[in-house]
N, C-alpha and C positions, 0 to 999 in steps of 0.2 A: 620210367617203368624200372626198378630199381629191384633187385635179385627178390627180394621179399615176396613179389608179386609172382613170380617164377615158381616152377615147384624146380627142386633140385635138379633131375632131368634137364629141362629144356637149358634152365641155365649153366649148367657143364656142355653143353652139344652145340648151345649161343657162343659159349666162349670158346671153348676146343677150335670152332670152325673159325673164327678171328684168329689164335693163333696160329693157325694151318696156314691160312692164308697169307699172313705177315713172314711166317718162316720162309717159305717161298720167296718174296717178292725181299728178305733180307741176304736171303743164300747170295741170290744177282745181284745183289749189291756188295757184296762184301768178296765177292768172285771176285768184279768186275777193278773193285780198287788193289785187293791183294799182286793180282799178277801185274795189271800198267804198273803202281808201284813200285815193283821188284824189276819190271824191266827199266824205269826211267832212273832206278835209285833213290827213288820220291820216298824218306822218311815220314814227311806230313801225310802223304799218300797211304803208303803202308800204315799208320796209324790208326790211319781212321779205317782202312780196311780189318783191322785187326778189333778195332770195337766193335763196328760191324758184325763180324763173325760172331762177335761177343752178344747181337741184338740176336742172330738166329741160336745162339743156344741155350738164352734167355725165354726162347718162342721155349723150345723142350724142354726147358724144365718148366714152366708154366700148366704144359698137355701135362707134364706127372701134378705137379704140386694141384692143380682142377683138378683131377679124378679122385686125387687122396679130400682135399676138402671135401668132395660131392658124397661121401661116405656119408647115411644119414647118423642121427644119436644110436648111442648102442650102450651099454649098461659101463663099459668105460671111458665115455664119451657123452656124456648127458646133452649137453650144451651142441651138439655136434664135430664136425672135424675142420667147419671155418679157419678157425686162427693158422691150418696150416698155410691156408693161402696166404697169409702174413708174416709166414716163415720162410714161406719159400719169392717172396717179396724182399725180407730183408738180403736173398743169395744172390738177387741183381743185385746190390748194391755192393757185395762182395766183387761177384765178375767187376763191376766198372774199375772200383779199386785195383785189381789184378792188372783191369787195361790199363790204365795208370803208370805202376809196376812196370810192364812190358815198354811203356811207350818211353818211358825214364831211361830204362837201359838200352835202345835202341841209340836215343839221342848220343848217351854217355858215351859211347862204342863207336860213336860218329866222328866227335872230339878228334880220336885217336885213328882213325881211318882218313884217306883220301875220297872226302866225300863231295859227285858233284852231280848232281840230278841234272836230267836232258828232260828240260819242258817243252812241250811238244801240241798241237790245236789240239790232239786226240785227250791230250792230258786235263784240257779243260773240258771238252764234251763228256768226258766222261766221268767227272765229276758233277757237271752240270745235270748229266740223267740221272745219278745216282741220287746228288739232291735232293732231286725231283721226284722220286721214289718215296726217300724217307719223308718226305713232307706230306703224301698220299698217306703212306704207313702210321704217320704221326696223327693225325686229324682223325682219322680212321680208327684208331685202336684207341684213339682219348673217346671218340665220341661212345664208341660201343660201350668204351669201359662206365661212364657216366650213366648209358642208359640201362645198363644187365648191374650196374653196382659192384660193378668188378675192379678191387681193388686193384690189384696184379696186372690188372691191363691196363689203368691209370698210370702206374710205375715204368709198368712198358713200355709207355706213349710216351716220357719220362726220358727211357732211358734213349729212345729212340732222337728224342728232342735233341739231348747231346750230338747225337750222333749227326743231326743236320747243322749248327754249332762248329761242329769239327769239321764240317766239306765246307764251308760257309770259309774255316780259318786256313785248312788246306786250298783254296780259289786264291785267296790273297796270299798267300808265300808261293804259289805258283808265278804269279804278276811280277812278286819283286823277286823270285827268283830270274826271271828272263830279264829285268832290268839289268842283271850284274850283280845283287846281292842274292850271295851263296848262302853264307851262314842264315837268311830269310827262313830257310826251310826248319831247322832244328831251331829257330826260336818259337817258331808258329807251334813245333809239336811239343814245347814246353808251354806253349798258352793253352792248347788243345788239356794238356792233363789235367791246369787248373779247376777246365769247366766241367770235365768230366767226374773229376772229384767234388768238386762242387752239387752237383744234381745227386752222386751218390751217396754222400753226408743226408741231402734233405729228403732222399727215398729210405735212406735208418733210421732218419729220427720219426719219418710218420708210421711206419712202420713198428719201431718202439714205441711209440704211444698206444699203437693197441694193445701191445702185448704184455705192457706195464697197468693196463687198464686207466688210461687216461680219458679225462673225462669226453666225449664226443658229442654232446646235445646239451641245447640251451635247459639247466635247470628251469630257470626260472620261470619259463615258458610252458613247461609241465605244472610245475606248480599252481601258475595262472589258470590253466587249463582246470586242472585237479580240486581246486578250489570255486569253480561256477556250479562244479554238479549240486547238485538238490540233495541235500545227507550229508555232505561236505563240511565240519566245520572247519578244517582245518590241515596243512599240508605241509610234510618238514621228512628230513634224512633223507631226500631225495640222490637215487646213486644211482651211476652209465656209464657204461663200460660197451668192450666191442668197436665196430668201425661208425663213419659217417652214417653207412650202408644198411648196417646191423646194430642194434642198436638192444641192451639189453637193459632193462630198467628194472629200479625197485623203489620204493617209495614209502613212507607211512601217514595212515589220514586218521583223524580225529571224526568221528562220530558221535552221535549223544550215546549217552552211554545205557539208556534204555531201551533202543532198539533190542529186537530178538537177532538172536544169531544169522534167520535167514535172511531180515532184510540189511543187515548188515553185509553179508555177503553179496547181497542184490547191489548194494552202492560200489563194491568193490569191481562185479562186476563191469555194471555203467562206467566205472573210472577206465576201468583198462579197456571198454569198444570205444570211449569216447578220445583217448590219448592213441588211440591206433589211427583212427580215422584222423586227425589234425595230424600227426607223426607219422606217415609210411613208412618210415626209418626205423620204427621202434617192433621190433620182433617178437619179444617176449617180454610180459611185467609182471613182476609180483606184489600186491598189493595189504602190507600189513594193517592190518586196521583195529586203533586203540579206543577205548572210553576217552570221550572228552573230562571226565573226571579226572583223566593222567599229568593234565596240563595244567602245573604249577610251576 
């Protein structure tokens, strides 16, 4: 079930519910990592905690963004406010890059300080429990995001996925530090930065594709469906924009030049109905009717 099969109010309510649940869990995870990382002087664990803080902050941003995006179309926004969700998705990417900067800053300072990480059994317990929570949050948010057709929830799930990778790296650093390799903590923090930056880039690219109206549906499949409709002589200049879950489509269709305006309009209505049935993610279609005598 995509967002186009839900009312705006129901969609907003469902997404808001997911964000509130994940905000609570992310806050618990962040608090545990930051406090224990600070106590044991672990750069990697504190970096992971900072990353988790941004997870919670992204939930708050999401709540604001979804509220704005849920506003119905108006005179100044005839296509609605859906792209505000995309805009706030980009903010998640920016937050990830900010996280990278904070971690690199901490790593730089560690080279000039007497860095000695304390590794205890509790360190491993904290990391394993918080990683388990993150895995649950990521799977839950990703499943809900795809079900509701929310690009923000899917992007936020990727954000949480980066936290899982980070947590795994932190556990690895704790093992090596326990073995006596004190610089393992700092090295892993650098590796963490790379993974976070990579995920931030992916989110930024996907959101940018939506904002610059990159084709988001197989136009050849649209053409095949349209050409099979009775009365259609040809189909060309198919254009699509929006997101994978919310597609806006327009196309030019050739019909018999002798048809009345009423019959041509009926064909256009049929095209719209059939395409929306075959492609539920298409929410709006503009059909330009042309007489086949113009095809030369």
